[in-house]
C-alpha angles and dihedrals in degrees: 000000000000126000133197124214118228114236116259119247130192119250089251093054091048089052092053091049089053092053092049091048092052091048092051091052097045115097120242111259132197091206132061116265109279094016111132129212113261113232115212113200109213121189124213133166109211145340133325087029091054092047091054093049089054092049090050088051090060091053102042115126122261112280093040137075131184122228113198113224111193113210127188101223144020098244094052093047091058093043089054092051092047090051094049094246089125130025100222141352137213108200114097152048126242097261091055091046093049090052090051094048091049095049095044103034087240132153105213111154131204110226104172138022108219109171144356119221137203115238124194150176116248135192130194093198105035135055098197137035089234090061094062112113124237108273093028116168111242117193116208135165119278098217116095101240095049092040089059092045092053095046092046090055091051091046092050088054091051094242092122134008124227124216116274114267096016117133099240091212088059097040123132130195087263087065093062102115097176126030101165095173094046095236115189113224119216114191121206139159112273092247090056099048093090089065089060093056094088095049110027122076094225130018131191113212145161116248091238090064103033089056087075086069092050092254133129130190092236096054103027110021116115090194122017136185138180115192121172093212084076097055114146111254140206102234130197136170110281095246090058098049093103099035126121089244091056090049088054090050092051092050091049095047092051095048127124090252091059091045090054092055091050092047090053093055113075093198094064138044135202115271099185 
């Protein structure tokens, strides 16, 4: 049996070989050693908002990840963001956000429009606005921005008349100057309007909620409207508006993957 002696190396050379071996075995990393992935908790209420948050999570830049936090209502989701329980939310348009900030002395900031959506009035019993009886019960949202939106849509149709000089987007039921068919207005939170569908004669609702009843604005809406001032926004605390994390969120929410989800949904359209 023959044996071969290994060549002798100095201690310094062996040390260098060890360093090279460790480097060759180490995986490539996009972050510095010891740097942890930043988790951004993003709140959303319902689909397609939740679907878009998940799609953005697949596209977020290296060094970040998105955790979807599903929240049951629109007031809670803003309170959570203001309290720091989440890092961003995707659930509202600018007029609703401005109302929340004013009422709560908050500084939540919209940083990216993502999609516009078609809202509508629906009726279980009637196929046309003209068929509604005198004294019909009309269910509309109880927050100021969506109340105005609903009343403006009815006024544009000539169903009611708003007081002269009133900003229709800020109108309240007290600003109804003419109600010739004596409609009765029932005001509820957006998340509760579906429950009025069986009893009220006419119901205003977002497409993301009315879809739970198998309805769409295109197929079932008696009155419809799409207004880009009500585009859904990515919202963050004001102090984070210019942060690197927010920039990563904006890039993710305007990605091709998010665009594809919006394009596949006929009730919404891209706003970026």
